[in-house]
N, C-alpha and C positions, 0 to 999 in steps of 0.2 A: 504494500500500500504506500501511497505517496506520503511524504513527511507532513507533519502538522502545518508547517509553514506553507507548503504547496496547497494544502487543502484550504487553509485560511485565505490565501490569495484568490483561489477559485471562488470561495464563498463571497468575498468582498467584491470581486469582479461581477458576479451574478447579481448581487443586490444593487450595485451601482448602475448596472444596466437597466434596472427597474426604476431608476430615478433617485435612489437614496444617495446622499452625499457621503455620509459615514466618515467624515474627517476625524472627529474625536473618537468615535467608536472604533474606527480602523486602527488608530494609534493604540488604543487600549487593547484591542485584540492582538496586535503584534506583541505587546508586552506580556499578555497572557500566554501566548504560544511559546515565547522565549522562556517564561517561567516553567512551563510544563517540560520543555526540553532540558532545562537546567536541573530539574529534580529527577530527570530520567523517566518521566511519564510518557507513555505512547498514546494515551487517549485521555478524555476528560472524565473525571469522577466527581461526585458531589463533594467529596472531601477536598480534593485539590482545587476545585473551583471556589469553594468558600474560603480556603486558606489564602488563595491569591487575592480574592475580592477584599478581604479584611487586612491585607498586609500593608496597605498604604493609608495613611491618615487615620482619623478617629470619627469622621462624620458618617452617621448611619445612612444618610442619603447618598453619599459618595460610594459607600460599600454596596448599596442596593443597585446603583447605576453600573458598577463594575460587574456585579454578579449577573445582572440582566444581559450584559454584553456576552459574558461567558455562556449563559443559558441559551441565547439565540444561536450561538455558534455550535453548541452541543446538539441542538435539535437538528442542525444540518449534518453534523458529523455522524450522528446516530443512523442516518440513512445509508451510510457506507461502512459503518463500524458498529455492529450490534452490541459490542462491549461498552460503548460509550454511555455514560450516565448523564441524564438531564436534571439539573438541580430543580427541585420543586419550586413553584411560584411563591409559596408561603415562607420560604427561607429569606432571612434578612428583609422582611417587608418594610417598606417605607414609601409613603406618598406625601410629597411636599405640598403644602397648601398652595392653591393656585393664586397667583398675584391678582389683585383687583386693579383693573386699568385706571390709570390716572388720566382723566379726561381734561386736557388742557383747555383753559379759556383763551380766547384770542389775545387778551392782554398778557397772559402768562407766556404765550409763544413770543409775543413782542418783547417781553422782558428778557427772555433767553437770548434773543437775537441782539438786543442792546448790550447784554453782558458779553456776548461773543465779539461785538464790535469794539470792545475795549482791549482786546488781546493785542499783543505785539509779537512779531512784526505784522504788517498789514496782511500778508498772505495767510497767516494763522487766523486772523480775525475773519478774513473772507472765507476760509475753509469752513468754519463752523457756522457762520451766518448762512452760507449757501447750503450746507448740509441740513441744518435745522429747518430752514425755509422749504427746502425740497421735500423733506419727509412730511412736513405739515400739509403741503398742498397736493401731494401725490399719493400719500398712503403707502409709499414704498417701504420695504423692509430695509433696515440699516445695512445689512450685508449687500443688498442689491445696489444701494447707492454707492457704497464703497467700491464695488466691483464694476461700476460703469467705466467704460473706456471712452476715449474722445470720439471715436466713430459711432458710439451709441447715442450721442446727442445730435439730433437732426434739427437744426435751427430752422431750416427752410420749411419743413413740414410740421414744426412745433411738436415734436414727440421725442420720447426716449425709447430705446430698445433695451429691454431687460432680457439677457441671453442666459439660458441654462440656469434658471433660478431653482427654487425649492421644488423637489420632485422632478427636476429636469425640464420644467415648464419655461417657455419664453413668451414674451408679450410686448406690446407697444403701449406706451402711456402718452396720451395726448395732454398737452399742458397749455396754460393760458399764455398770452403774449407777454405779460409782465414777468412770468416765471422764466420764459425763454430769454428775455432781455437780461434778467439777473444772472442766468447761467452764462450768457455771452460775455457779460462784464467780468465775471469770475475768470472765464477762459482767457480774456485779454490780460488780466493781472497775472495769472499763472504763467502765460507765455512770455511776459516781460521778465519774470523772475527766472524762468527756465526756457530760454530760446531754443535750446537743444534738449528735448525731452529725454528723461532717463527711463521712462516707462510709458505705456499707453493709457494709464489711468486718467480719468477726467479730474477727480479730486486728488491732489497730491500733498504730501507732507512737506515740511520745510527742507527736506533733503531731496525732494523731487520724486520720492517713491510713493507707492500706493499707501493710503491711510491704513493704520493698524487698528483692528477692532478693539483691542484692549485699551489702547491709547485713547480712542474715541470715547469709550465708556468712562475712563478716568476724567477726561476733560469735561464731559457732559455733567458729571457729578459736581465739578468745580463751578460750572456755569449755573447749575441749579441753586447752589449756595449763594452765589453773587446775585442772582435774580430774586432771591428771597422766597423761593418756592418751598413749601413745607409738606411733608407727608400728611395725607388725610387719615391714615391709619397705619399700623405696622405692616399691613399687606398692600397698601396703596401708596406707592412712592413714585416720584417722577422718574421715568425711564425713557430712553430714546424710542423704544418700541411702542410706547403709549401714544406717540404722535400718529402712528398708524391707526390705533384704536380710535383716537379723537377724530381723525379724518372719516373713518367709516361711520361713526355715530353721528357726526355732523351732517354727512350726506343723507343718512336715513331720516334724521330729524327734518331736514329741509323737504324731503320727499313727502313725508307724512303731513307736514304743515301745508304743503301745496296741494294736498289731496290727490296726488298721483297714485297709480296702481303700483305699490311698492313690491308686491309679489312678482309682478311681471318684470320689474326693473332689477330685481335682486340678482339674477344671473349676469346682468351687465356689470354690476358692482363687483360680483365675485370674479369675473374675468379680468376687470380692471386691476383688482388687487392681487391677482395671481393665485387665487384659491383653487383647490382641486375641484370643488363643487360648491353650489350655493349653501349646502348644509354648514360648511365651515364659516360662512358669513353670518349665519343666524346667531352665532355666539355673541355678536355685537348687540343683539337685541336686549341682552341682559345687562349691558354695561351702564345704562343710564336710566334712572327712574322716570324721567320725562319721556324717554323713548318708549318705555314699557307702558306708560299711561296712554300715549298716542295709539299704540298697538291695541290696547284694551278698548279704547273708544271706537276704533275702527271695527273691531270684532263685535262690539255691542251693536253698532249700527247695522252690520251685516246680519246679525242674528235677528234683529228687529224686522229687517226686510224679509228674512226667510220665514219668520212667524207670520207676518202679514200675508205673504204669498200662499202659505198653507191654508190660511183662513179664507182666501179668495181664489176659487178654482180658475176664474177668468184671468187672474193676474199671474197665476203660477207659471204658465208657459212663457210669459213675457220676462219674468224674473230669471228664468233659466238662460235667457239669451243676453240679458243686460246686467245681471248681478255679478258679484265678485267671482263666482266660479267661472263664468264665461270669460271674464277679464284675465284670469290666470292662464288661459290657454295660449 
């Protein structure tokens, strides 16, 4: 049989072909396989998987994450090696509480951008003003913005091309003229600083390289403090990803207030944001009490119409053509 390293590479190759990135998981799996070979193991057992998972750090959530990676690999390995043991799901159980989205108010986004504008040198300020503004008006993921290349910004057609994002999906994001103007201004400043580009990244560091995710998170935390933003609860703290949540909720609120058929438009928002399916977008319905109230009001109105239609046979057929069910088609 092939070595564990060969099997692990085949496993990662197969899953990545299905659209999974597995950057962190792949790194952990390589460490796990190296550990198995170091102790002379030729397969996965419950004992050696747990021993490896708990051999680093003291955080139960970190142990659970490592054991989950070993468990998924063991399931694959068991199909070609019957002696392989799959760690039970109840071992090292841990479920981290889901963060509550911090829904930024417009003035809070403005405060973040003002704080970014005070950074020195000017390119550093422009980096974070552009990044925060772009996330706020596009609903992009932070990683998608960082991985934008210069050729992905199409000023002529006012759109961005997001290539090979989460689950291997690509899409185009149409932007407003003012956003494209801001991106063009940033590009001119960047090109004056680096007339000979060191990389193809649209957003670059002070060294001319692509922005680093960890560095962005650290800087964002600093800007949150300068802007005076406070956590709303221990689970509701300002994060870059919450700009995406705020965009989605703001869009849904505007649709409900305008009285449009949100159910019919939801697939459009899902596609725009790069979700696998509209079900993923429904998560945002729970993010804001105001949004939930609007949904409830719309549901009450539809239920009243349905009850009225049932009481009136002559109106029943008309309702089936013009009511909410017909609009959802």
